[in-house]
C-alpha positions, 0 to 999 in steps of 0.5 A, a space after each residue: 412825536 408821541 410814538 418816539 417818546 413812547 418807544 423811548 419810555 419802553 426802551 428805558 424801562 427795559 434798560 432799568 429792568 436789566 440794570 436792576 438785576 445787577 445793581 440796586 437803585 431807588 424803586 420809584 425810578 422804574 415807575 417814571 417810564 410808566 407815568 410818561 408812557 400812559 400820559 402820552 397814550 392819553 394825549 394821543 387818544 385826545 388828539 385822535 378824538 379831536 380830528 375824528 367825528 361820529 362813532 370814532 370820536 366817541 370811541 377815542 373819548 371813551 378810551 381816554 377815560 379808560 386809560 385815565 383810570 389805568 394811570 390812576 391805578 399806576 399812581 395808586 400802586 406807587 402810593 401802595 409801595 410808598 406807604 407799606 413795608 413788605 418783604 417778598 412780593 410788592 404790595 398791591 391794594 384793593 383800591 389799586 386793583 379796583 382802578 385797574 378793573 374799572 379801566 379795563 371794563 371801560 375799555 372793553 365797553 368802548 370796544 363792544 359799543 363799536 358798530 360792526 356793520 350789518 350782517 346776515 344770520 349766518 354771519 351773526 351765528 359765525 361771530 357767536 361761534 367764534 366768540 364761543 371758541 375764543 372763550 373756551 380756549 381762554 377758559 382752558 388756558 385760564 384753568 392752567 393759569 388759575 392753578 399756577 396763580 393759587 400755587 404762587 399767591 394762595 387764596 387770600 382776599 388780596 390774591 382774589 383781587 389781584 386775580 380778578 384784575 389780571 383776568 379782566 385785563 386778559 378778557 380785554 385782549 380777547 375782546 379786541 381780537 374777537 372784535 377784529 376778526 368778526 367786525 364786518 365794518 368798523 370806524 376804527 382802522 384795523 391797524 389800531 385794533 391790532 395794536 390794542 390786542 396785545 394789551 390783554 397779555 399785560 395782566 397775566 404777564 405782570 403777575 408772572 414777572 412779579 414772581 420772576 423779579 421777586 429777588 430784586 425788591 426795587 423792580 416791579 412786574 406791573 412797572 415792567 409791563 405798563 410802559 408797553 401798554 402805553 406804547 401800544 395805545 400810542 401806536 393805536 391812536 396814530 392817524 393813517 397815512 394821509 391823515 384820513 381815517 378810513 372805515 374798515 371794508 367788509 371783511 372777506 368771509 374766509 378771514 374768520 377761519 383763522 379764529 378756530 385754527 389759532 384757538 385749536 393750535 394754542 389749546 393743543 400746545 397748551 394741553 400737550 405741555 400740561 400732559 407732558 409735565 403732569 402726566 394727566 389732564 384735569 376734568 375741566 381741561 378734557 371737557 373744555 377740549 371736547 367742547 372746543 372741538 364741537 364748536 370748531 366743527 359747528 363753526 366750520 360746517 357753517 362756514 362751508 354752508 356759507 361758502 356754498 351760498 357765496 358761490 351761488 351769489 358769485 355765479 349769479 353775479 357773473 351771469 346777471 346784470 346788477 341794475 336790472 337783474 336780467 342776464 348779462 352779455 356773457 350768459 346771453 351769447 353763450 345761450 344762443 344756439 341754432 334754432 333761436 331768433 335773436 332780437 337786439 334792441 337799442 334805446 334811442 336818445 337814452 343818453 339825452 334822457 340820462 343827461 336831461 333828467 339825471 342818472 337816477 331817472 335813466 336807471 329807472 327807465 332801464 329797470 322799467 324797460 327790462 320789466 316790460 321785456 321780461 313780461 312780453 318775452 314770456 317764460 321760455 325766452 332769455 332776456 338780457 341787458 347787454 350793456 348801456 341801453 342795449 338789450 337782447 331777447 332770445 326766443 324760439 325761431 319762427 315765433 312772433 316775439 320780435 313783432 310783439 316787442 316792437 309794438 309794445 315799445 310804442 306804449 309809454 313807460 312810467 319811470 322816476 315820476 315821468 311817462 316816457 315814450 321810448 323809441 328803439 332800434 331793433 336788429 333781428 337775426 338767427 345768431 348773435 352776429 346777424 342780429 348785431 349787423 341788423 341792429 347797426 343798420 337799424 340805427 335811427 329807430 328802424 326794425 331790420 331783419 338780417 339778410 345777406 345784403 347787410 353783410 355786403 353793405 357792412 363790407 362796403 362801409 368798412 372799405 369806405 372807412 379805410 378809404 376815408 382815412 387814406 383820403 384824409 392823409 392824401 388831401 382828397 377833400 375840398 370845400 364848396 361854398 353855397 351862398 346865403 343871399 339877402 332879399 330881395 336883390 340877392 346880394 351875397 351875405 354869407 356862405 355855408 361850407 360844404 365838404 366834398 370828396 373826389 377820388 383819384 379816379 375822378 369819382 365823387 363820393 356823396 356826403 350822404 355816404 361818407 359822413 355817416 361812416 366818418 361819424 361811426 369811426 370817429 374820423 369826423 373829428 379829424 375831418 371836422 378840424 380840417 374843414 374848420 381850418 380850411 374855411 377859416 383860411 378862406 374867410 380871411 380872403 373874404 373880409 367883407 363877407 358877414 358869415 362863413 358857416 361850418 357844420 359841426 356834428 354831434 360827435 364833434 360837440 362831445 369833444 371838449 377840445 373843440 372850443 380851443 380848436 376853433 379859437 386857434 383856427 381863428 387866431 391863426 388866420 386872423 378871422 374875427 369870431 363874429 365872421 364864423 358861424 357854427 351850424 349845429 342840429 337840434 338833436 345834437 344839443 337836445 340832451 344838454 350835457 357836454 354838447 350844450 356846454 361846448 356850444 356855450 363855450 363856442 358862443 363865449 368866443 364870439 362865434 355865431 351859433 345857428 340851429 340847422 334844419 330848424 323845426 325837424 328835431 326835438 323841442 325846438 322852441 325850448 332850445 331857443 331858451 336854453 341854447 345860445 342861438 343867433 341864427 335859425 335855419 328853416 328847413 327846406 320841408 317848410 319852404 316847399 309848402 309855400 304857396 299851398 294851403 294856409 296851414 302849410 305856411 303857418 310854421 314859416 310865418 310863426 318862425 319869423 315872428 318868433 325870431 324877430 321877437 327874440 332878436 334872432 336872424 333867420 335863414 330859409 333853406 332850399 329856395 328853388 323858385 322865384 315864387 318861394 323867394 318872393 313869398 319869403 320876402 313878403 313873410 319877413 325873411 331877409 336871408 335865404 339860400 338855395 339852388 334858385 340863387 346859387 349851387 355850392 361853388 368853389 371858392 374862386 366862383 364865390 370871389 367872383 360873385 363878391 366882386 360883382 356885388 361890389 361893382 354893382 354897389 359902386 
């Protein structure tokens, strides 16, 4: 709204000036748009200060004060006109000129006190040279202006005051332009500064208009210019689109090259005009031109030097990792040539550390590990961070660099106040591809050196992945169910769903072969959804069964849609949530983060959560406090130790005590003998599963077992 009123005031002034050259009217009329425009500008600055903070608020407040002096100067000039008689140029007193000068100096101070952002010595020197170039250019133009001014107004005291005011206003415009071009950062939007820049022309232009409008005493050069000053100020105070004031980002180094270019062009045009008109140039003009050329040459030489430095920085950034300072993947792959050994290292469980301790600790670990690699590899090796938690080392073929790197990873790393043992997977080859193949095979913390058999395995896995996709589409998967029984009599309490794959040829593909491939390719998500739906459909046929368990992989737990998928399957088949048990591994939720959030969401549905293979993963007892667990499944490796030395039973005994104290249910896995079942019962276990009671069975066989149990109970 203020912008529209300011435009209207400026347009009105234009109309008055045009009409005033054709007909007379009371002289105060031309000052009405002046007062309106300047008052609107002050109000605009106040509004801008009210919605700003920090240095920006201070800047707008300082401009409110500066422009208030300008408004006071305009009113003082009206008073000068009203209290004096004149012929020729309208009078303008020392008080009025002083107010104009004070307002202008306050505006200059506000601009100079704006923060400009940090800069190097090169940028600082460039900014100083830019200011010098503008100053010399202004001086050349000023010398010509001074000659014209003296011809028109003489050298009286009043003319001196008038010239001082006009030059101060011109300097204000120069300061704004220099501030725009040299500031690396500023809280003031760049558009606002550009709106302020033309104000510097107001002073000299008003004196020129004084002489042009001299035949019409009711018109005034200051009145003709000031509404446009107000308009520019109003436009500068407008908030950016969206109402958010943004900090000007660092300006590209090339932006400043416009200053010497524009200065040189303007000076050349001015001097050419003077020479054509006068036939000669003054000593000041010749000297100023020479100085200007020297400054421009120095400025451009410094710019070329800075560009060379920037090119070096760009080249370094293109070939190095920003976090660790090591080479990046691009440089590393280009550096691999025959005769080298390529070692690729992948940090195990880095995501868990990053999620558990925070990204700062994760970054610190990467930096510390990078430093260790650099030290161990030696000066002749190329060490790179290839992305994420993967690193590469390139050394001479036949060196022991791989062995040295592997042995050193056993020592703890100090990062972010923590001592961390970092396990790594290592792939070694004679070129980058071989090392990548070896690293893929080394997943899990092994060291693998490439040989031709890995390529065969890789092709087999690729073939298996393609067959897996086809099998999902063709329905070649089916579920078996291993009963979980109640001790001591062996009644069926629940079942664990186990996926099986039978090819059209009748060949059975082991889960140990296709589950890892499904994990790697992401097909485990689609396969897991099918398993869940099929198990829920079967659970609906076994309403008396306490639990139907489904295994969920770490990859599935990272899918935020999993809780909705489970809820949908339960609702679709009418299965109560308490009948479904989701089995997860300790490793999958050790790091917390999204996986743990998914488990909590599943628990909130009323689904039971079981920790599978308990005791073989990470921080088992801690998980019982942080993860909403209902069941712990004791790993077969502990059950196998029953009947041996007392210490072999210690874990099994301790786990049942912990579970009882925490109100958890325990299931012992892998029970293969009657003696194991009897001993588990003695130790307090009530639910077990294993080949001693039943192997994984088709759904129909489980239904028969349930019917037998029901008949026995009757």
